[in-house]
C-alpha positions, 0 to 999 in steps of 0.5 A: 396780341402776339403781333403787338408784343412783337412790335414792342419787343422790336421797338425796345430792342432797336432802342436798346441797340441805339443807346448801347452803341451810342454809349460804347462809342462815347466811352471809346472816344473819351478813352482815346482822348484820355490816353493822351492826357499826362498822368491819366494816360497810365490808367487809360492805356490799361483799359483796352477799348479795341473791341468797341468799333467792332461791337458797334458795327455788329450792333448797327447791322442788327439795328438795321435788320430789326428796323427794316423788319419793323418798317415792313411790318408797319408799312413804313419801310421804303422799298423799290419794287419797280421790277416786281410790279412789271412782272406777271404775278406768278413770276413776281412771287418767285422774285419776292421769295428769292429776296426773302431767302437772300435776306434770311441767308444774310441774317443767318451769316 
């Protein structure tokens, strides 16, 4: 039950981030072109859209992180595990643990 709710939450969150990033970039591009149109540029230049690119980069990173987690949970995420499969099971668990900790540190920062 909880896992199904978590999957739906991730789906909605990923969808929201994609839609929001699309809208922000759309308005930033429209703003950029309107800033060059006479008579409209006076109004457009008063609206600061310098934050749009940074916001979209942040949303894209979170989209990728939630998308990867969702893909791993559903078994649809592409992974390269050649090295992990070649190692002995007791050594491969340490490599997997290292990968999980590195991913958590990246997400935390």
